[in-house]
C-alpha positions, 0 to 999 in steps of 0.5 A: 500500500502506497501512502500519499498526501493531498495539498489541502493538508497544507492549505494555510501554507498555500493560502499565505504563499509560503508553499507552492506545488513544487515545494509540496512535491518536495515536502511529500518526499521529505515526509517519506511518502509515495505520492501527491494529490493536487487540488485544482479548486480555487481558494484564497491565495490560490489561482482562480482557475487552477488552484495549487497550480498556476497554469494549464499550459503544456509547458507548465504541466510538463514541468510539474510532471517532471518534478513528480517523476523525479521524486518517483511519486504517484500523482492524483488530481482533485477537482469538483463538479461533473459537467462535461466541461469541468471534467474535460478540463480536469482530464486535460490537466491530469494528462499533463501532470501524469495523474491516473485518478481524478477525484470530483464531487457533485455540489457546492456546500449548501447546494445539495440537490438529489433531483440533479442526479439523473443529469449528473449520471448522464454527464459523467457517462458522456465523458467515459469514452475520454476516460477510457481513451486516456486510461484515467479513472474518475472517483466520485467523492462523498463530499459532506452532503452525500451518504455512501448509499447515494454515491454507490447508486450513482456509481452503479447507474453509470456502470463503467469500470472507469468510474468508481467512488472516492472514499473520504472516511470522515465526510459521511459524518456531516450526513450523520453516517458513522465512518465505519459504515461509510468505509464498509459500503464504499470500499469495494467500489473505491478508486481513491481515498482521503484519510483523516480524523474528526471530532464533534464539537461546538462553535458557541451553540452550533454543533460542528465537526472539526478535523484533528490529527490522525489518532487524536480524534474520534474516528476509528482510523485503525478499523477504517484502514483495515477495511480499505486494505481488506475490502478495497482495490486501492493501492494508495491511501491519501492523507487529507489533513483537515486540521484546522478545518470545521464544517456544519452538519449538512443533513438532518440527524439520522440521515446516515443512520446516526441519531446519538452523540456518542462513539464517533459523534461524542461531543468534545472540546474544540482543539484551540482556545476559543479566546483565540479563535472559534472552530468555524474560523479555523480555515481562514485564521488570517482574517482573525489575527496574526497570532491565530494564523501563526498558531494554526500554521504551526498546528497544521505542520505538527498535524501533518507530521503526526498523521504521516507517522500514524499512517505509516504505523497502520500500513506496517500493521495491516499491509504485508 
């Protein structure tokens, strides 16, 4: 089993312009990892069209690909949405950088609409010939809104070996689905992964989910890793360090089968002093104060180190 890291794991460093994609590739090697997952979704401090990349010119993409190959790393691509235009662009970029798997998701947060599923299925079916031509697999993520069953229904309706699931072990919690349920259901259909840890906490009176370093949260990461090894065809597990990061619950309580605040959903104290910063402010701490920014950037770096070590321990335990 190979281990990789997604660029979101250093989102604060990208936001602040102290890390670019080439620095990230070098960092993956320094961490002793086997691959990188590059996110082309725009965000603060990133390119408005290409995310952590700065261009889609063939020359630039070839330079990124060469940097990855020089380090002997695998490469996956993270994008969003399912229109033929969006997916065709992602396929072109994936070809340029040598990525053989593309992760996508269906909806912006707050715009979940299952009535769009039939169109989404048809749109993805329309680009299957392109995936087949270039030997690239598409993985549809459970992106905080969807339950595992909803993802599986779409994958099964598309019915192509080129389209599978992207298993984010923590995102199902936003739909009130236990991570073990999420992984158990998605594993046999999974082409790509995001491995992370979460707790449930409060932002004032609002119940939220926030990221934690692997092994310091409430998810049974040991069992999730075992399930991926034993029941999934994946040969790579990607760390998506979602610390510092916080999200609202996206669905009604019980949607994914969980009704009680216990187990993975036990309510715990937030990881940072609320006098410094509140959970829903974690993702953009520069908007709060310089002290908050430095504190959270230091914490993000520590989290990556802790989480990578934990992933290596799990690989040693479950892989032969």
